[in-house]
TORKEGU-785399 format. One record per residue: x, y, z of N, C-alpha, C, O in turn. Coordinates in steps of 0.05 Angstrom, whole numbers, plus 5000, padded with zeros to 4 digits. Layout:
N
XYZXYZXYZXYZ;...
END
This chain:
470
415514566983418214676987418414956974419515146986;417314976950417415236936415915446952416815676954;413615366963412015556979413515647004413315877012;414915457016416515527040418615727034419015927048;420015677011422215867003421016136997422116347004;418616146983417316396977416616547003416916797004;415616397023414916527048417316647062417116877072;419516497062422016597075423016847061423717047073;422916837034423817077018422017317023423017537025;419417267026417517487031418117607058418017857061;418617437078419217547105421717717105421717937117;423817617091426317777090425818037075427018247082;424118027055423418277040422018477058422618717057;420218377074418718547092420618677113420418917118;422418507124424318607143426118827131426619027143;426918777106428618967092427219227088428419437092;424619217080423119457076422819617101423119857102;422019477123421619607149424119737159424119957169;426419587157428919697167429919927150431220107160;429219927125430020147107428820417116430120627113;426420407127425020647134425020707164423920907173;426420537179426420577208429020727215431220647208;428620947230430921117238431421077268429820947282;433621177277434321167305432621347321431621557311;432121277347430521447364431221407393431421177402;431721627407432321607436429721587452428321777455;429121347461426521287474426121457499423921537505;428321527514427921677538427321967534427022117553;427122057509426522337503423622407509422922637512;421922197511419022247514417922077536415821947532;419222067559418321907581416122027597414821887613;415622287595413622427611410822317605410122297582;409322267626406522177623404822417618404322587636;403822447593402222687586399322617582397822777571;398522377591395822287585393822327608391522377603;394722307632392822297655392922557671391622757664;394422557693394622797709395923017693398022967680;394823267693396023477678398923537686399523537710;400623577666403423647672404023927662402524037646;406124037672407024307663408224287636409724097630;407724477619408924477592411924497593413224417573;413024587615415924607617417224337618419724307614;415724127623416823857624417123737596418323527592;415923867576416123777549418623887536419424107542;419823727518422323817505421923937478423724087469;419723867465419523957437416624037430415623977408;415324177448412524267444412324557455413024617477;411124727438410525007446407525047445406124927430;406625237461403825317461403625617454405425777461;401525687439401225967431398326057434396525897429;397926307442395126407444394126527419391826617418;395826547398394926667372395826487349397726337352;394326507327394926347304397426447289398826287276;397926707290400126827276402826767290404126947300;403526507291405926417305407526247287406526067274;410126297286411926157268412125857275412325777298;412025687255412325397258415325337256416725427237;416325177275419125097275419324797269417924637282;420924727249421224447242422124277266423924357280;420824057270421523877293420123937318420323777337;418624157320417124227344414124197339413124237317;412724117361409824127360409024417367410324547384;406924517355405924787361402924767365401424687346;401924837389399224807396397825077401398825237416;395625117387394025367391391325287401390025097392;390325457420387625427430386525707436387925867449;384125767428383126037431382026097459381126317464;382125907477381025947504382626147520381626287538;385326177514386826377528385826657520385626837537;385126697495383926947487381427007502380927237510;379726807507377226847522377826927551376427097562;379826807563380626887591381727177591381127327609;383227237570384327517567382027707564382027927576;380027637549377627807545376227857572375428077578;375927647588374727677614376227867632375128027646;378927847630380628027646380228317638379828487654;380328367611380128637602377328757606377028987613;375228587602372528687604371528707633370128897640;372128507649371028497676372828637697371828757715;375428607693377228727713378029017705378229187722;378429057679379429317670377129487658377629697647;374629387661372329537651372429607621371929827613;373329407606373329447577375829557565375929607541;377829607582380329717572382429487569381929257578;384629547556386729357553388929427573389129657583;390629227580392729277600395429307587395929217564;397129437600399929477591401829297606401629287631;403529167592405428977604408229057595408729077571;410029087613412729147606414028897593413528677602;415628947573416928727559414928517549415428277550;412628607541410428437533411128277508412428387490;410328027507410627867482409028007459407128147465;409827957435408528087412405528007410403928167401;404827777420402027687417400127847434397727837429;401127997454399228147471397828367455395428417460;399128487436397828687419395528567403393428687400;396028317393393828177378391528107397389228137389;392228017421390127947440388428197446385928177449;389628427449388228667456386328757434384328887439;386928687409385228777387382728597384380928657369;382628377400380528187396378828147421377427937424;378928337440377528297465374428297462373028207480;373428397440370528407437369528187417367128177411;371328017409370527797391368927587407369627517429;366827477395365227277409366727017411368626967395;366026847430367326587434366726407410364526397400;368826267401368426087378368825797386369125617370;368725747413369025477424366325367433364825517445;365725117429363224997439363125037469365025007484;360725097479360325157507361224927526362124977548;360824687516361324457533364324367532365024157542;366024537520368824457517370724637532373124577532;369824837545371725017558370525167582368125187586;372425267598371825457620374025677617376425617615;373125927617375026147616374026367635371826467632;375726437655374826627675377226797684379526727680;376627017696378627197708377327337732374927407731;378927377753377827517776379827557798382027447797;378927697819380627757843380427527863378427387865;382627497878382627307900380527377920379227197932;380127637925378227727946375327657939373627647957;374827597913372027527905371627227903369627137892;373427067914373126777914373226657886371826467880;375026767869375126687841375926387839375026257820;377726287856378626017854376225817858375925627843;374625877878372225707883370225727859369025527851;370025967848368225997825369125837801367525717787;371825837797372925687774372425387778371625247760;373025287802372624997807369724917804369124697794;367925087813365025027811364225017781362624847773;365325197765364625217737365824967722364524857704;368224897730369424657718367724407723367224247705;366824377747365224147755362524147740361523937733;361424387736358824407723358924347693357024227682;361024437680361124437650362524197638361724097617;364724107651366423917637366223637649365823607673;366623437632366523157641368923087658368722967679;371223167648373723127662375023407666375223567647;375823457690376823737696378923727717379023547734;380723927717382723957738381624097762379424217761;382924077785382224227809384324447813386724387815;383324687814385224917817385824957846384024987862;388324967853389224987881390825237886392025267907;390725427867392225677871391225827896388825857900;393025917913392326077936393026367929395426437927;391026527926391426807918391126997941389526947959;392627207940392227427959389727577951388627527929;388727747968386127887963386128037937384128037923;388428167931388528337907389828207883390328347863;390427947886391627807863389327747843387027707850;390127737818388227677796389227417782391627387776;387327237776388026997761386627007734384227067732;388126937714387026887687387026587683389226467683;384726467680384626177678383026087653380926207647;384025877640382425757619383025457619385225367625;380925307612381225017610379724927585377424997581;381124777568379924667543380024367545382124247548;377624247543377423957544376023857519373823927514;377523687504376323587479377123297475379423227469;375223117480375522837474373722767450371322747453;375022747427373422717402372322427401373822237400;369722417401368322157401366622127375365322327366;366721897364365121837340362721657347362621547369;360921637328358621457333359621167336358721027354;361321087318362420817318365520837319366720997306;366620657335369520657339370820567312370020387299;373020717305374520647281376020377286376220277308;377020277264378520027265381220077279382320287278;382119867292384719877306386819757288386319577272;389219847293391619727280393319617302394819767315;393219357307394919237328396518997317397118817332;397019007291398618797279401218917267403418837274;400919097248403119217234404119467248402519647252;406719477256407719727268407519957250408219937226;406720187260406620437244408520637257408220707280;410420727241412420917251411821197242411021247219;412221387261411921667255414821777252416421757271;415321897229418021997222418222297224416522437214;420322387238420822677240423822717242425122617260;424922877223427722907222429122637217428422497199;431122577234432522327232431422117252432621897255;429222177265428021997285425421867276424221967257;424721657289422121527284421221397310422821307327;418521377313417321257337415021087327413421167310;414720847339412420677334410020797350410220827374;407820857336405620987349403020827345402720677325;401120857363398520737360396920897339397221137337;395220757324393720887303390820787302390120577315;389120927287386520837281385920907252387321067240;383820787240383220847212381320647201379420557214;381820577176380020387162380620367133382320507122;379120187120379320147091376720237078374620157087;376920417058374620527046374620447016376520507002;372520307008372520196981371620396960369720546964;373120406938372520596916372820456889374320256887;371520546869371720436843371420656822369320786821;373520706806373420906785372521186796371021326783;373621246819373021516830370421536844369721746854;368821316845366221326858366421186885367520966887;365421316906365621206932363820956934361520956925;365020736945363520486947362420446974361320226979;362720636992361520577018358720687019358020897008;357020527033354120587033353020457057353520227063;351320607072350120487096348120267090347520097107;347120257065345020067058346419807048347519807026;346219597063347619347055346319207032347319017021;343919307024342519187001342919356975341719306955;344719556977345119726954346519586932347919386936;346319686907347619566884350619586887352119406878;351619796900354519826904355519586920357519466913;354219516942355119296959354919036943356718866944;352618996929352218746915354418706894355518486891;355018916879357018896858359818846870361318686859;360318976893363018936904363318656915365518536913;361218546926361418276937362018066916363217856922;361118116892361517916870364517866866365317656856;366218056874369018016870370317846891372617776889;368817766912369817586933372117716947374217596951;371817976956373918126969374917986994373317877009;377417986998378617857021378618047045379618267044;377417957067377518107092379217957112379417707111;380418097130381917967151380918047178380518287184;380517857195379717907223381317717241381217477237;382717827260384417677277386417507261387117277269;387317617238389317477222388217247206389817097193;385617207206384416987191383017097166381717297167;383416957143382217047118379216977119378416757125;377617177114374717137114373517217087373417447080;372517017072371117077048368117067054367216867065;366617267048363917277056362317427034362817657029;360417287023358717417002355817457012354017506997;355517437038352917477050352417767057353817877074;350517897044350018177049349218237077349618457087;348218037092347318077119349417987139348817967163;351817937130353917847148354618057168354418297163;355517977191356318157213358718327203358818567209;360618207189362918347180362218587162363118807166;360418527143359818737123358118957136358719197132;356218877152354519077166356219247184356019497184;357919117200359519257219361519447206362019667216;362719357184364719517170363619777159364919977158;361019767150359819997137359120217157358620437148;358920147182357920347202359520597205358520817207;362220557205363920787211364720947186366121147188;364020847162364920967138363921257134365521427124;361521327142360621607139362121807158361522047157;363821697174365321867193367921987181369522107194;368321937155370722017142370022127114368322027100;371422347107371022467081373722547069375222697082;374322447045376822527032376222777015374422776998;377722987021377323237007379223266983378423356962;381723196988383823236967386123046972386822996995;387222936951389622766955391422796931390622776908;393922836936396022836916398422676927400422786936;398022416926400022226937400922036915399421996896;403321936916404321746896402421506894401521406915;401821416871400021186867399921106838401421206821;398220916833397920816805395120866795393220816810;394720976771396921076754398021336764396721476780;400421406756401721646765400221896755398921886733;400322106770398922356763400922556752402922626765;400422656728402322846716402223126730404023286725;400223166747400123426762401323396790401123576806;402523166795403523106822405323326833405123406857;407123436816409023636826408023916824409224106834;405723956810404724226805402824316828402924546836;401124136837399324196859400424116886402323956887;399324226908400424156934400423856939398523716934;402723756949402923466954402023406982402523557001;400623176985399523107011396523057008395523026985;395123047030392223007028390823157050392023237070;388223207046386523337066384123167070382723087051;383423107095381122947102379423097123380523267138;376923027125375223117146374222877162373322677150;374222897189373122697206370422807217370323037226;368422637216365722727225365222587252364622347252;365222737273364922627300362022647309360222727294;361522577334358822607346358022897348355622967349;360023077350359423367352359023477324360923547310;356523487316355823557288356523837281356623907257;356924007301357624287295360624327290361424537281;362124117295365024137292365924057264364723877252;367924187254369224117229372124037237373724217245;372823787234375423687241377023627216376323447201;379123777211380723757187383523667193384823777212;384523477178387323387180388623417153387423337133;391023537152392423587127395323507130396623567149;396223367109399123297108400623477088402923427082;399223677077400523867058402624017074402224097097;404824067061407024217074406024487085404824637070;406424537111405424777123406825027113409025017103;405525257117406725517110408425597134409025437152;409225847134411125947155409925947182411425917202;407325997185406026007211403325857210402425777189;402125837234399625697235397425837220395825707206;397326097221395126247207395326207177393226137165;397626237165397926197137397425907128396425857107;398225727146397825437140394825377140393825227123;393425497159390425457160389125577135387425447123;390025807128388825937104389425777079387625757061;391825657076392525497053390725257050389725187029;390325117072388624877072385724957067384324827052;384825167081382025257077381525347049379325317039;383525467036383225557008382725316990381025326971;384125096994383724856978380824756981379524686962;379924747006377224657012375124836999373224736987;375525097001373625286989373625266959371425286947;375925236947376025206918374524966908373124976888;374924746923373524496915370524526918369024436901;369724646940366824676946365524856925363224826918;367025056915365925246896366425156867365825296848;367424906864367824786837370024926821370124906797;371725076835374025196822376325006821376524816837;378125046802380624886802382325006824382725246826;383424826841384824926865387425066858388425046836;388425226877390925366873393225166873393124956885;395325246859397625066857399325076882398625216902;401624946882403224926907404425196915405325236937;404325396896405225666903402925846912403326086917;400525726914398225886924396926046902395326226909;397525996877396426156855394625976838395025736835;392526096826390825936808392325866783393826026772;392025616774393625516751392925656725390725726720;395025686708394625786681394425546662395625336667;392925586641392625366621395325276610395725036606;397025466605399725406594401325226613402825056604;401025276639402525116659401424836660402924646663;398824806659397524546659398324376635398924136637;398424506612399224376587402124286589402824066579;403724456601406624386604406924136621408723976616;405224096641405323866658404723606643405723396650;403123636622402423396606404723286589404723056581;406623456584408923376568408623476539407323676534;409723336520409623416492406823386481405823166478;405623616474402923616463402823706433400723786423;405123696420405223776392403323606375403323356377;401623736360399823596342397323486356395723356343;397123526383394823426397392623646397393223876402;390223566392388023756391387423876418387923746439;386224116419385524236444383424076459383424066484;381623956444379623786458380923556473380123496495;382923436460384323216473385923306497385923176518;387223536494388723656516386923716540387623656563;384623836534382723896556381823646570381523646594;381323436554380423186566382623066584382022966606;385123076575387322966591387623126617388223006638;387323386616387523556640385323476659385923446683;382923446649380723376667381123096680380423066703;382222906665382622646675384622656699384022546720;386922776695389022786716388122956739388622886762;386723176733385823346756383723206773383723236797;381923056760379822926774380922716794379622656814;383322606787384522406805385422526832385722386851;385822796832386522926857384222926876384522936901;381822926865379322936882378022656884376522606903;378522486864377222226863379222006855379221916833;381021936874383021736867381821456863379721396873;383221296848382321026843383320846865385020916881;382120596865383020396885381720446912380220636915;382320266930381220296957382820516972385120566965;381620636992382920837008383720707035382020597049;386220727042387120617068387920847085389920987080;386420887107386821117124388121027150387120847164;390421147157391821087182392521357196394021507185;391421397219391821657234393121597261392021427276;395321727268396521687294394621797316393321997312;394521657338392921747361394321987375396721977380;392822187381393922427396392522437423390022427424;394022467444392822497470394822647489397122567492;393822867501395523007521393823167540391623247533;394923217563393623377584395723557597397323457614;395823807589398123977595397124247606395224367597;398624347625398224617636400424797626402724737627;399625027615401525217605401125497618398825577623;403325627624403225897635404426087614406826067607;402826277604403726457584405126697595407326777587;403926817616404827087625406627067649408127257654;406526847664408126837689406726997711404427077707;408027047733406827187755408627397767408627457791;410327517749412127727758410727997760409828107740;410428087784408828327789410028567773408528747764;412628577770413928807757413328817727413729027715;412328607716411728607688409128757682408628837659;407428797702404828917697404729197709406129257728;403029357698402829637707402029657736403129817751;399929507744398929527771397729277782396629277804;397829057767396428817776398328587782400228547767;397728437803399128197809397627967796395527877807;398527867774397027687757398227407757400627377754;396527207761397326927758395626817735393226867733;396926657717395426537695395826237695398026137701;393726097688393725807688391925707666389525767665;393125557647391525477623392025177618394225087613;389825027618389924737616388724657589386524747582;390124487574389024367549389124067552391223947555;386723947551386423657553385123557527382823607522;386723427510385823367483386323067477388322957484;384322947463384622667455383222617429380822677425;384722497410383622407385384722117381387022087372;383121917388384021637387382121457372382321217373;380221577357378321417341376221277358374921087348;375821367383373821237400371021297391370421507380;369221097396366421127388364621057411365320917430;362121157410360121087430359520787428359120657448;359420687403358820407399361320267388362720377371;361720027398364119877391363719747363361519707354;366019677351366019527326367119247331368619207350;366319057314367718807313369918847293369418847269;372318877303374418997287375418827264375818587267;375718957241377118837218379918977219380019217217;382018827221384618947225385419117201384919047178;386719337207387619517186390219407175392219387189;390319347149392719257136394219487123393419587102;396319577136397719817126399519757102400519937089;399919497096401519427073399919487048400919647031;397619367045395819437023396819346996398819206994;395419436975396219386947397319636935396819856944;398919606913400119836900398020006887398420246883;395619896881393520056868391920206888390220376880;392220156914390720306934391820586938394220636934;390120766946391021036954391421026984389620987000;393921066992394621047021394621317034396221487028;392721357052392621597068393821537095392521527115;396421507094397921427118399421667129401121777116;398721737153400121967166402621867180402421757202;404821897167407421797178409422027182411621977192;408622267175410422497178408822737190406422717193;410222957197408823187208406323267193406223257169;404323357208401723427196400423637213401323717234;398223737202396623947215393823847221392623707204;392723917244389923857250388724117261389924247277;386324177252384924397264381924337268380824167253;380724467287377824427292376524707294377624887307;374324737280372824977282369924917282369024707272;368325107292365425077289364725147260365925317248;362824997250362125027222361125307215361325397192;360125447235359225727231361425927235360826167233;363825847240366026027246368026037223368325847208;369426267221371526297201374326237210376226237195;374526167236377226107246377025867265374925817278;379225717268379225487286379425567315380625777321;378325407332378725457361381025277372381925317394;381725077356384024907363385624847338384424777317;388224867339389924797316392624697326393724807346;393624497313396224387322397924307297396924187278;400424377298402324267280403824047295405224107314;403523797287404823577300407423517285407523397264;409623617297412223607284414023387294416123337283;413123257316414623027327412622847342410222897342;413622647355411922447368411322497397410222327411;412022727408411822777436408922767446408422687469;407022837430404222837438402622607426400222587430;403922427413402622197401402721957421404521947438;400821777418400721547436402621337426402421247403;404521267443406621077434405620787434403820717449;406820627416405920347413408220157420410520227417;407419917429409419717435410019547410411719367411;408419587389408919437364411619497353412519727353;412919287343415519327330415819117308414118947304;418019147293418418967270418518677277417418507263;419818617300420118337308417318217315416817987307;415618367329413018267335411318227310409818037308;411618407291410118387266410918127251409117987242;413518067249414417827236413317577251412517377238;413317587277412317367293409417317287408517087283;407817527287404917507282404417417253402617257248;406117507235405817427207406217127203404716997189;408217017217408816737215406516567227406216337219;405016677246402916517259400316527244398416387252;400116697223397616717208397016467192395016457178;
END
């Protein structure tokens, strides 16, 4: 009887917690199918596209950058204008920036884009379609009918991020993405990463001392809602779970947890992670740190944290400045009568937790998927000095945790323990991708709402139902 009462109280507690954080949301605001057939960006209500990084971020809006428009612009200036730049009446501010970069080399992987420009009289539409078919796995068919002297600027970016092993699925606990006063239940992927005293406990070798020591604790795993205790190093669960762990790297974290960090308010709040996909030349970075005023400065802020950590420097504070000893000591509180050796040790302890948090790491990432056509310049002949220009730019992007090889899934428990470090993306965030040999990203997005996220049918009622059946 006591156990029954405890279960009922726990269920009501869970409902209370979920309802506390659940906001109202108008479901019909995002009815457009953005996953399959490409749609016009004008059908979206809260997403903008930009051809340059130096673009202001607006709260509540998604902002998508891709460098393939620059490549199409370069083709236009170099091939059509013989290396000159064009003049456009009432030109957007970004045209000046585009013109300064026409000789910059492409920073996009060859198998991810097509960028072309040409006259209708030269059969440019057929050339574009042939190139799309040759280079890309999934591609649109261009049906523009151009006059002989019309010019088309075309770019297509296709990126389906694939991992060696598929990440874990979350199809039990609803995960809500919050933006402003709204929230949406979204599909996610992720996993649980074991750590102890700041040392990573994941290891591909199932016979390693790390795995042996961890197994002695009789860790509870859940699969299909069933508790599985397994101390067999050769078990399918353990082997399978370890496969996808090298696909994730925690770079920085300043999130609430136990024990509390005295530098929490001094350094940037949020976390930075890297995902390692099958494309080994790509660097995929996700950051929940509060963005700067525009994409460029936000990229620089995140990249500065990464560079500081790689160079063994103490990272810049939330104001973008290197910390002063006096400021760090002030964060510790009253240090009267405390020796400098002790103060230095305390600083090192708290600072190290930003890079090496204790407890298990629970990673939950919303799935992103969209296929959108955007027109930057339009086709108004009067806007150009002498050219009748049509532009067409397609971005087909997917990040859903898919892998070449499947996993026998261990369900992701987003509730977790209080001692765990939760890397849960539930609010606006930034993602960028760049080639490791490049200084700038070829794709970057500020996800400020759920318009480009994959929606989920999971809800609080279904969660409680599944919980009762366990």
